[in-house]
VEXDREN-2710 file (C-alpha; in Angstrom, 1 decimal):
% VEXDREN-2710
k/r/px/py/pz
1/MET/14.5/23.0/10.0
2/ILE/10.8/23.1/9.7
3/ARG/9.2/26.4/8.7
4/ASP/5.5/27.7/8.5
5/PRO/4.8/29.5/5.0
6/ARG/3.7/32.4/6.9
7/SER/7.6/33.2/7.5
8/ILE/8.1/33.3/3.6
9/PRO/7.4/36.9/2.1
10/ALA/4.7/36.8/-0.7
11/ASN/6.2/36.2/-4.1
12/ALA/9.4/35.3/-2.8
13/GLU/11.6/33.1/-5.0
14/LEU/13.7/30.4/-2.7
15/GLU/16.5/28.2/-4.5
16/CYS/17.9/25.0/-3.3
17/ASP/19.7/21.9/-5.0
18/LEU/17.2/19.4/-4.5
19/CYS/13.1/20.1/-3.9
20/ILE/11.1/17.3/-2.6
21/VAL/7.4/17.6/-3.0
22/GLY/5.7/15.5/-0.4
23/ALA/6.4/14.6/3.1
24/GLY/5.5/10.7/3.2
25/ALA/7.1/7.7/3.4
26/ALA/9.1/8.4/0.0
27/GLY/9.9/12.1/0.9
28/ILE/11.0/11.7/4.1
29/THR/13.3/8.7/3.3
30/LEU/14.8/11.1/0.6
31/ALA/15.4/13.8/2.9
32/LEU/17.2/11.8/5.5
33/GLN/19.6/10.9/3.3
34/PHE/20.6/14.8/3.2
35/VAL/20.2/15.8/6.7
36/GLN/24.2/16.4/7.1
37/SER/24.9/17.2/3.6
38/LYS/26.1/20.7/2.9
39/LEU/23.4/20.8/0.0
40/ARG/20.2/22.9/0.4
41/VAL/17.1/20.8/0.3
42/ILE/13.6/21.9/0.5
43/VAL/10.9/19.6/1.3
44/LEU/7.2/20.9/0.8
45/GLU/4.2/19.5/2.3
46/SER/0.6/20.4/1.3
47/GLY/-0.4/19.3/5.1
48/GLY/0.8/20.3/8.9
49/GLU/1.3/18.2/12.1
50/LYS/-2.5/16.9/12.2
51/LEU/-5.2/16.3/9.2
52/GLU/-7.1/19.2/8.4
53/ALA/-10.4/19.2/6.4
54/GLU/-9.2/22.5/4.0
55/GLN/-6.2/20.5/2.9
56/GLN/-7.5/17.2/2.7
57/ALA/-10.5/18.3/0.6
58/LEU/-7.6/18.9/-2.0
59/ASN/-7.7/15.0/-2.6
60/HIS/-11.4/14.8/-3.3
61/GLY/-12.0/13.6/-7.3
62/GLU/-14.2/11.6/-9.4
63/VAL/-14.6/7.9/-9.5
64/VAL/-16.1/6.3/-12.4
65/ASP/-18.0/3.5/-10.7
66/GLY/-19.0/2.7/-7.0
67/VAL/-16.2/-0.2/-6.8
68/HIS/-13.3/2.0/-6.0
69/PRO/-12.9/3.7/-2.8
70/PRO/-13.3/7.8/-2.9
71/ALA/-10.5/9.5/-4.3
72/HIS/-9.6/10.8/-1.2
73/MET/-9.9/7.6/1.2
74/TYR/-6.2/6.4/2.6
75/ARG/-4.6/9.7/1.5
76/GLN/-3.2/11.9/3.9
77/ARG/-2.5/15.5/3.3
78/ARG/-0.2/15.8/6.5
79/LEU/3.3/15.4/7.5
80/GLY/4.0/11.6/7.3
81/GLY/1.4/11.3/4.9
82/SER/-0.4/7.7/4.7
83/THR/2.2/6.3/7.1
84/ALA/0.0/7.7/9.8
85/ILE/-2.9/5.2/9.2
86/TRP/-0.7/2.3/7.4
87/GLY/-1.3/-1.2/8.8
88/GLY/2.5/-1.8/9.0
89/ARG/2.7/-5.1/6.4
90/CYS/5.8/-5.3/5.1
91/VAL/6.5/-7.8/1.9
92/PRO/9.7/-7.6/-0.5
93/LEU/8.9/-8.3/-4.2
94/GLU/10.4/-11.5/-5.9
95/ASP/12.4/-12.5/-8.8
96/GLN/9.4/-13.0/-11.0
97/ASP/8.1/-9.6/-10.2
98/PHE/10.8/-8.0/-11.9
99/ARG/11.1/-10.0/-15.4
100/LYS/9.1/-10.0/-18.3
101/ARG/6.3/-13.0/-18.3
102/PRO/4.9/-13.6/-21.7
103/HIS/1.4/-13.9/-20.0
104/VAL/1.4/-10.7/-18.4
105/PRO/1.1/-7.7/-20.6
106/LEU/3.6/-5.0/-20.1
107/SER/5.6/-7.2/-17.7
108/GLY/9.3/-6.4/-16.9
109/TRP/11.1/-3.7/-14.9
110/PRO/14.3/-1.9/-16.3
111/PHE/16.3/-4.0/-13.6
112/ASP/16.2/-7.0/-11.5
113/LEU/15.9/-7.8/-7.9
114/SER/19.7/-8.0/-7.3
115/ALA/19.6/-4.3/-8.1
116/LEU/17.4/-3.4/-5.3
117/GLN/18.6/-5.8/-2.7
118/PRO/21.0/-3.8/-0.7
119/PHE/18.4/-0.7/-0.4
120/TYR/16.0/-3.3/0.8
121/VAL/18.5/-4.1/3.6
122/ARG/18.6/-0.6/4.4
123/ALA/14.7/0.2/4.4
124/GLN/14.1/-2.8/7.1
125/SER/15.8/-0.4/9.3
126/LEU/13.6/2.8/8.5
127/LEU/10.5/0.6/8.6
128/GLU/11.8/-1.2/12.1
129/VAL/10.9/-4.6/10.7
130/GLY/14.4/-6.2/12.0
131/GLU/16.0/-8.6/9.5
132/PHE/15.9/-8.7/5.7
133/ASP/14.8/-12.1/6.1
134/TYR/11.0/-13.5/5.2
135/SER/12.0/-16.9/5.3
136/ALA/9.5/-18.7/7.6
137/PRO/11.7/-21.7/8.8
138/THR/14.6/-19.5/10.1
139/VAL/12.4/-16.5/11.7
140/SER/9.8/-18.7/12.9
141/PRO/10.0/-22.4/13.1
142/GLY/6.8/-24.5/12.6
143/GLU/4.1/-25.2/10.3
144/LEU/1.2/-23.0/8.9
145/ILE/-0.9/-26.1/9.0
146/GLU/0.1/-29.2/10.9
147/GLY/1.3/-31.9/7.9
148/PHE/0.9/-29.8/4.8
149/ARG/3.5/-30.1/2.3
150/ASP/3.0/-29.4/-1.4
151/PRO/5.7/-28.7/-4.3
152/ASP/3.9/-25.6/-5.6
153/MET/1.5/-24.2/-2.9
154/LEU/4.2/-22.7/-0.7
155/THR/4.3/-21.3/3.0
156/GLU/7.6/-20.8/3.3
157/MET/7.4/-16.8/3.4
158/VAL/6.0/-14.6/6.1
159/GLU/5.0/-10.9/6.2
160/ARG/6.8/-8.9/8.8
161/PHE/5.0/-5.8/10.3
162/SER/6.4/-2.5/11.1
163/PRO/5.2/-1.3/14.5
164/PRO/3.8/0.7/12.2
165/THR/6.3/3.5/11.9
166/ASN/4.5/6.9/11.4
167/PHE/7.7/8.5/9.5
168/TRP/7.0/11.9/10.6
169/LYS/6.7/11.3/14.2
170/ARG/9.9/8.7/14.3
171/TYR/12.0/11.2/12.4
172/ARG/10.6/14.6/12.8
173/ARG/13.5/15.3/15.3
174/GLN/16.0/14.5/12.7
175/LEU/14.7/16.6/9.8
176/ALA/14.1/19.6/12.6
177/LYS/17.8/19.6/13.8
178/SER/19.2/19.8/10.1
179/ALA/20.6/22.8/8.8
180/ALA/20.8/21.3/5.0
181/VAL/17.0/19.9/5.0
182/ILE/14.1/22.8/5.2
183/VAL/10.7/21.2/5.5
184/ILE/7.9/23.8/4.7
185/LYS/4.7/22.5/5.9
186/ASN/0.9/23.7/4.9
187/THR/2.6/24.5/1.4
188/THR/1.0/23.0/-1.9
189/CYS/3.1/23.0/-5.1
190/ILE/0.4/23.8/-7.5
191/ARG/2.3/23.9/-10.7
192/LEU/5.7/23.1/-12.4
193/SER/7.2/25.3/-15.1
194/GLY/9.8/24.6/-17.6
195/ASP/9.9/22.6/-20.8
196/GLN/13.0/20.3/-21.1
197/ALA/14.0/21.0/-17.2
198/VAL/11.9/22.3/-14.7
199/THR/12.4/25.9/-13.9
200/GLY/10.5/26.6/-11.2
201/LEU/7.6/25.2/-8.7
202/ALA/4.7/27.6/-7.9
203/CYS/3.4/27.3/-4.2
204/ALA/0.6/28.2/-2.3
205/GLY/0.5/28.7/1.5
206/ALA/-2.5/29.6/3.8
207/GLY/-4.9/32.4/2.3
208/ASP/-3.7/34.3/-0.8
209/LEU/0.1/33.7/-0.2
210/ARG/2.3/32.4/-3.3
211/PHE/5.6/32.1/-3.7
212/LYS/8.2/30.3/-6.1
213/VAL/10.9/27.4/-5.6
214/ARG/13.7/27.3/-7.6
215/ALA/16.0/24.0/-7.8
216/ARG/18.4/22.0/-9.5
217/PHE/16.5/18.9/-9.1
218/VAL/13.0/18.2/-8.2
219/VAL/11.4/14.8/-6.7
220/LEU/7.6/14.3/-6.8
221/ALA/7.0/12.0/-3.6
222/VAL/3.0/12.7/-3.8
223/GLY/1.8/9.1/-4.2
224/GLY/0.3/7.4/-7.2
225/LEU/-2.8/9.5/-7.7
226/GLU/-1.4/13.0/-6.8
227/THR/1.5/12.5/-9.2
228/VAL/-0.4/12.2/-12.2
229/ARG/-2.4/15.7/-11.0
230/VAL/0.8/17.6/-10.7
231/LEU/2.6/16.2/-14.0
232/ALA/-0.7/16.5/-16.1
233/HIS/-1.4/19.7/-15.0
234/SER/1.8/21.1/-15.4
235/GLY/2.3/19.5/-19.0
236/PHE/5.1/16.8/-18.0
237/GLY/5.3/13.4/-18.4
238/ASN/2.6/12.5/-21.2
239/HIS/4.9/12.3/-24.2
240/SER/4.0/8.4/-24.5
241/GLY/0.2/8.7/-23.5
242/MET/1.0/6.5/-20.7
243/LEU/0.6/9.1/-17.8
244/GLY/-1.8/8.0/-15.4
245/ARG/-2.5/4.5/-17.5
246/THR/-1.8/1.0/-16.1
247/TYR/-3.6/1.8/-12.9
248/MET/-2.9/-1.0/-10.4
249/CYS/-3.8/-1.2/-6.6
250/HIS/-3.9/-4.9/-5.8
251/ILE/-7.1/-6.9/-5.6
252/GLU/-8.5/-8.6/-2.7
253/ALA/-11.5/-11.0/-2.1
254/GLU/-13.1/-13.5/0.3
255/LEU/-13.9/-16.7/-1.4
256/GLY/-14.2/-20.1/-0.1
257/GLN/-13.0/-21.4/3.3
258/LEU/-10.8/-24.1/4.3
259/CYS/-12.1/-26.9/6.8
260/LEU/-9.8/-28.5/8.6
261/SER/-9.9/-32.2/9.2
262/PRO/-9.7/-33.1/11.9
263/THR/-11.0/-29.9/13.1
264/ASP/-8.2/-30.0/15.8
265/ARG/-5.4/-30.0/13.6
266/GLY/-2.7/-27.7/14.4
267/VAL/-2.9/-24.4/12.4
268/GLN/-0.8/-21.0/13.0
269/PHE/-3.5/-18.8/12.6
270/GLY/-2.3/-15.7/14.5
271/PHE/0.7/-13.7/14.7
272/GLU/3.9/-15.3/15.8
273/ARG/7.4/-13.4/16.6
274/THR/10.4/-13.5/14.7
275/ASN/13.8/-14.3/16.4
276/ASP/14.1/-10.5/16.4
277/ARG/10.7/-9.9/18.0
278/ILE/9.1/-8.6/15.0
279/TYR/5.4/-9.7/14.5
280/CYS/5.2/-11.9/11.4
281/ARG/2.1/-14.0/9.6
282/ARG/2.3/-16.7/7.3
283/ARG/0.1/-17.3/4.0
284/PHE/-0.1/-19.4/0.9
285/THR/1.6/-18.6/-2.5
286/LEU/2.4/-20.2/-5.6
287/ARG/5.7/-21.1/-6.9
288/ALA/7.0/-19.0/-9.7
289/GLU/7.4/-21.8/-12.3
290/LYS/3.6/-23.0/-11.3
291/GLN/2.4/-19.3/-12.2
292/ASP/3.8/-19.4/-15.3
293/GLU/2.6/-22.8/-16.4
294/LEU/-1.0/-21.8/-15.1
295/GLY/-0.6/-18.5/-17.0
296/ILE/-1.5/-16.3/-13.8
297/LEU/-0.3/-13.4/-11.5
298/ASN/1.6/-13.4/-8.3
299/ALA/-0.9/-13.7/-5.3
300/ALA/-1.2/-14.9/-1.7
301/ILE/-3.8/-16.3/0.6
302/ARG/-4.2/-15.9/4.2
303/LEU/-6.5/-17.6/6.6
304/HIS/-9.2/-15.4/7.9
305/HIS/-11.5/-15.3/11.0
306/ALA/-15.2/-15.7/10.7
307/ASN/-17.5/-13.1/9.1
308/VAL/-17.6/-10.2/11.3
309/VAL/-20.5/-9.0/9.9
310/ASP/-22.5/-12.3/10.4
311/PRO/-23.4/-12.6/13.9
312/THR/-24.1/-16.4/13.6
313/HIS/-20.5/-16.7/14.2
314/ARG/-21.7/-16.3/18.2
315/HIS/-18.2/-15.0/18.9
316/PRO/-18.1/-11.7/21.1
317/VAL/-15.1/-10.4/20.3
318/LEU/-16.0/-10.3/16.4
319/SER/-19.2/-8.9/17.3
320/ALA/-17.5/-6.1/19.2
321/MET/-15.4/-5.5/16.3
322/TYR/-18.2/-5.1/14.1
323/LEU/-20.3/-2.7/16.5
324/THR/-17.3/-0.2/16.6
325/LYS/-16.5/-0.4/13.2
326/LYS/-16.8/3.1/12.6
327/VAL/-13.7/3.6/15.0
328/ALA/-11.6/1.3/13.1
329/ILE/-8.7/2.1/10.8
330/PRO/-10.1/2.9/7.0
331/GLU/-8.9/-0.1/5.5
332/TYR/-10.8/-2.3/7.6
333/ALA/-13.7/0.0/8.1
334/ARG/-14.4/0.0/4.2
335/LYS/-13.7/-3.8/4.5
336/PHE/-16.8/-4.2/6.8
337/THR/-18.9/-1.9/5.0
338/VAL/-18.6/-3.9/1.6
339/ILE/-19.1/-7.2/3.5
340/GLU/-22.1/-5.6/5.7
341/HIS/-24.2/-4.9/2.3
342/GLU/-23.9/-8.5/1.4
343/ALA/-24.8/-9.8/5.0
344/ILE/-27.6/-7.3/5.2
345/ARG/-29.4/-8.6/2.0
346/SER/-29.1/-12.3/3.3
347/SER/-30.3/-11.2/6.8
348/ARG/-33.9/-10.5/7.4
349/ASN/-33.4/-6.9/8.3
350/ASP/-30.8/-4.5/9.9
351/MET/-32.4/-4.9/13.4
352/ALA/-31.8/-8.5/13.3
353/LEU/-28.5/-8.1/12.5
354/TRP/-27.8/-5.4/15.2
355/LEU/-29.5/-7.6/17.7
356/GLY/-27.4/-10.7/16.9
357/HIS/-24.4/-8.9/17.7
358/ILE/-25.4/-7.1/20.8
359/ARG/-26.6/-10.4/22.2
360/ASN/-23.1/-12.2/21.2
361/VAL/-21.5/-9.3/23.4
362/MET/-23.9/-9.8/26.2
363/PHE/-23.5/-13.2/26.7
364/GLY/-19.9/-13.0/26.1
365/THR/-19.0/-10.4/28.3
366/PRO/-16.4/-12.5/30.8
367/ARG/-14.6/-13.8/27.4
368/LEU/-14.8/-10.7/25.8
369/ALA/-13.4/-8.9/29.1
370/ARG/-10.2/-11.1/28.9
371/PHE/-9.4/-10.8/25.7
372/ALA/-10.0/-6.8/25.8
373/LEU/-7.1/-6.8/28.6
374/GLY/-4.5/-8.5/26.8
375/TRP/-5.4/-6.7/23.4
376/VAL/-5.2/-3.3/25.2
377/VAL/-1.6/-4.2/26.6
378/ARG/-0.3/-5.6/23.0
379/ARG/-1.9/-3.0/20.9
380/TYR/-1.8/0.3/23.0
381/LEU/1.0/-0.3/25.7
382/THR/3.7/-2.1/23.7
383/TYR/5.9/-0.9/21.0
384/PRO/5.8/-2.6/18.6
385/ARG/1.9/-3.4/18.9
386/ILE/0.2/-6.4/17.2
387/PRO/-1.3/-5.5/13.9
388/TYR/-4.9/-6.6/14.1
389/VAL/-7.3/-9.1/15.5
390/ALA/-6.5/-12.5/14.4
391/LEU/-8.7/-15.3/16.3
392/PRO/-8.4/-18.9/15.8
393/ASN/-11.5/-20.9/15.3
394/ALA/-12.6/-23.9/17.5
395/ALA/-14.2/-25.4/14.6
396/GLY/-11.4/-25.3/12.1
397/ILE/-12.9/-23.5/9.9
398/TYR/-11.1/-20.4/8.1
399/PRO/-12.6/-18.0/5.4
400/LEU/-9.7/-17.5/2.5
401/ASP/-8.6/-13.8/2.2
402/PHE/-6.9/-13.7/-1.2
403/ASN/-4.6/-10.3/-2.3
404/GLY/-3.1/-10.6/-5.5
405/GLU/-1.3/-8.7/-8.3
406/GLN/-3.5/-6.9/-10.8
407/ALA/-2.2/-7.0/-14.1
408/PRO/-0.9/-3.5/-16.2
409/ASN/-4.1/-2.8/-18.0
410/PRO/-4.0/0.8/-20.2
411/GLU/-7.2/1.0/-19.8
412/SER/-7.2/1.2/-16.1
413/ARG/-6.4/4.9/-15.5
414/VAL/-6.2/8.1/-13.7
415/PHE/-6.9/11.6/-15.5
416/LEU/-7.7/15.2/-14.9
417/ALA/-11.3/15.9/-14.3
418/GLY/-13.5/18.9/-15.3
419/GLU/-13.6/20.2/-11.8
420/THR/-11.0/22.5/-10.2
421/ASP/-10.0/22.7/-6.5
422/ARG/-9.4/26.1/-4.7
423/TYR/-6.2/26.7/-6.3
424/GLY/-7.5/26.1/-9.8
425/VAL/-6.1/22.9/-10.1
426/PRO/-8.3/20.2/-12.2
427/ARG/-9.5/17.2/-9.9
428/LEU/-8.6/13.7/-10.2
429/LYS/-11.0/11.1/-12.2
430/ILE/-10.4/7.5/-11.3
431/ASP/-11.4/4.8/-13.7
432/TRP/-10.2/1.6/-12.3
433/ARG/-10.7/-1.6/-14.1
434/ALA/-10.0/-5.0/-13.6
435/SER/-9.1/-7.5/-16.1
436/GLU/-9.6/-11.1/-17.2
437/LEU/-6.3/-12.1/-15.9
438/ASP/-6.9/-10.7/-12.4
439/TRP/-10.0/-12.9/-12.2
440/LEU/-8.3/-16.0/-13.6
441/THR/-5.8/-15.6/-11.1
442/LEU/-8.0/-16.0/-8.3
443/SER/-10.1/-18.9/-9.5
444/ARG/-7.0/-21.0/-10.8
445/MET/-5.3/-20.0/-7.4
446/LEU/-8.1/-21.4/-5.2
447/ARG/-8.4/-24.5/-7.2
448/GLN/-4.6/-25.2/-6.5
449/LEU/-4.8/-24.7/-2.7
450/ARG/-7.9/-26.9/-2.8
451/ARG/-5.8/-29.8/-4.8
452/ALA/-2.8/-29.2/-2.3
453/VAL/-4.8/-29.4/1.1
454/GLU/-6.7/-32.3/0.0
455/GLU/-3.9/-34.4/-1.5
456/CYS/-2.0/-33.8/1.9
457/GLY/-5.1/-34.9/4.1
458/CYS/-5.3/-31.8/5.9
459/GLY/-9.0/-30.9/5.0
460/THR/-11.0/-29.6/2.3
461/ILE/-11.5/-26.0/0.6
462/GLU/-15.0/-25.3/0.3
463/TYR/-16.5/-23.4/-2.6
464/ASP/-19.1/-23.5/-5.4
465/GLU/-17.2/-24.9/-8.4
466/GLU/-20.1/-24.3/-10.8
467/ARG/-20.3/-20.7/-10.1
468/LEU/-16.4/-20.2/-9.0
469/ASP/-15.9/-18.1/-12.2
470/GLN/-18.9/-16.0/-11.7
471/ASP/-18.2/-15.6/-7.7
472/THR/-14.6/-14.4/-8.5
473/ARG/-15.8/-11.6/-10.6
474/ALA/-18.3/-10.6/-8.0
475/SER/-15.9/-10.7/-5.4
476/VAL/-12.8/-8.9/-6.5
477/LEU/-12.2/-5.5/-5.2
478/PRO/-9.6/-3.0/-5.7
479/LEU/-7.3/-2.6/-2.3
480/GLY/-7.8/1.1/-2.6
481/GLY/-4.9/2.2/-0.4
482/HIS/-2.0/1.0/-3.1
483/HIS/-1.8/3.3/-5.9
484/ILE/0.8/1.9/-8.5
485/GLY/1.4/2.1/-12.0
486/THR/0.4/5.6/-13.2
487/ALA/4.0/7.0/-14.1
488/ARG/5.7/3.8/-15.0
489/MET/9.4/3.0/-15.4
490/SER/10.2/1.9/-18.9
491/GLU/13.8/1.7/-20.8
492/SER/12.1/3.1/-23.9
493/PRO/10.4/6.7/-23.6
494/SER/7.7/5.5/-25.8
495/ALA/6.6/3.0/-23.4
496/GLY/6.3/4.6/-20.0
497/VAL/6.9/7.9/-18.0
498/VAL/10.3/7.5/-16.2
499/ASP/13.4/6.0/-16.8
500/ALA/14.9/3.3/-14.2
501/ASP/16.2/5.8/-12.3
502/GLY/12.7/7.7/-11.7
503/ARG/13.8/10.3/-14.3
504/VAL/11.1/11.5/-16.4
505/HIS/11.8/10.6/-20.0
506/HIS/13.0/14.3/-22.0
507/VAL/13.1/16.1/-18.6
508/ASP/16.5/16.3/-17.1
509/ASN/16.1/17.7/-13.5
510/LEU/12.5/15.8/-12.7
511/TYR/11.9/12.8/-10.9
512/VAL/9.2/10.5/-9.5
513/ALA/9.3/8.7/-6.3
514/GLY/6.9/6.1/-4.8
515/SER/4.8/3.2/-6.2
516/ALA/3.7/5.2/-9.3
517/THR/6.7/4.3/-11.1
518/PHE/6.1/0.5/-10.7
519/PRO/5.6/-1.2/-13.7
520/THR/3.8/-4.3/-12.1
521/SER/2.8/-4.3/-8.9
522/GLY/3.7/-7.7/-7.5
523/GLN/1.6/-9.6/-4.6
524/ALA/3.6/-7.5/-1.7
525/ASN/2.2/-4.5/-0.1
526/PRO/4.2/-1.7/-1.8
527/MET/5.6/0.3/1.4
528/LEU/9.0/-1.8/1.6
529/THR/9.5/-1.2/-2.0
530/ILE/8.7/2.3/-2.0
531/VAL/11.2/3.1/0.7
532/ALA/13.9/0.7/-0.8
533/MET/13.3/2.9/-4.1
534/ALA/13.6/6.0/-2.6
535/LEU/17.1/4.6/-1.2
536/ARG/18.0/4.2/-4.5
537/LEU/17.0/7.4/-6.0
538/ALA/18.9/9.3/-3.0
539/GLN/22.0/7.4/-4.1
540/HIS/21.5/8.5/-7.9
541/LEU/20.9/12.3/-6.9
542/GLN/23.7/12.3/-4.3
543/ILE/26.0/11.4/-7.3
544/ARG/24.3/14.2/-9.8
545/LEU/24.4/17.0/-7.2
546/GLY/28.1/16.4/-7.0
547/GLY/28.5/14.7/-3.8
548/GLU/29.8/11.4/-2.6
549/SER/27.5/8.5/-3.0
550/ILE/25.3/7.7/0.1
END
């Protein structure tokens, strides 16, 4: 059932067995496990069917420096949450991501990969990414680079891509038909009340509408940033002083380039299809034992196309991408903006930049038209759709796109600011910080890739060795859409915010779902793990609520 808060009397008190705050990937995954239950479940979502400026303004906050994206970017107050805008990349965490690593501070999960494995299998279905098989030899035979072999630098794992699944559009009908689950849209949870248990949730609808929800159990599924805001404002979760700390969002950088030898050497640059017809892509990763030996974090390096901003690539499609960047999805629009500043600095002036792109488009119109026809079909007229543009380079030159784990750092944090929103709730202040280990991971992995490529005789990796450490620090950026670790899991209440089940330490009936609970980030995009963890939490709650295990 879907309800509008205007149908709820002012100052009413709604009662339920389970209240889920947030209708994004984690919240909807949880709710779906109860659609045929005899329990009463209420889902509160701050937004509606579409993104509205008034509700989105609640996400605004402060950023300590200009490196981290604005607080509201990537966060969507709407039914479906960020699944309305995500890119679809799905990758599971690996064994080493769960274990305690001596060189990674605060590493180690309260359980290992085997505890999450059955839920990963089920998450594949919800995300529409086929089988739980990420092994390149079985899902898409072939080589990333013809003749490339190395015992440490691996190309054996692929990334799978969801259509991408918008959770509200995909699962709205199931939720609407359910008698057990009530989704109340345009309703913001502004505060939790209670002490050793949550006794009520203060909610706000349109205008001056206020009402309360009382629930046996409460789950916050509001994202890694908003979780801090709700808990801190309500006085829950900071018993250890760790609430909002160890904020990670993965790091990214474009540094160095692969030059194939010969230039026409075979390379699998674009998207492939798995045996079950899912789009996938290959990348370089480093063997876990080698990571430990080098004392670095988990990371991946992908081959990228030429710098979109620099018109000297002479490619009409890349120039068209740049000229239309304002309508690109947020992740790439932001990335273009970051790169654009550097390109403009190295260019004579803005006009030369724009004229160069216009020239490429005009002289490459036939080539652009052929590409556009195929792109429209694969991107907009089929399901699943191709994730993004991946164009091979005739010169055999590929810039390197680095995505890496970020080390948990207590000084990287999210906390309440002085300014409040229209409901009187303090806004967030974000103080994201990279660490020495983050930078070392990039430089040492880049050196490993150069060694491996050159030893195989496949080409060279070009970068300035003398400036590498300096360039690494200048290049590293936070992947701002991944908000991880702000309510970390821990076995001991003194070391984190929630326990292994996601329950807030010292609070009997309050849980957190989502990547806020991850003790470490791994190098994998968090969506697949968010859904798997939500399924695991649903099973735990079903038992606590007195029903049979899901």
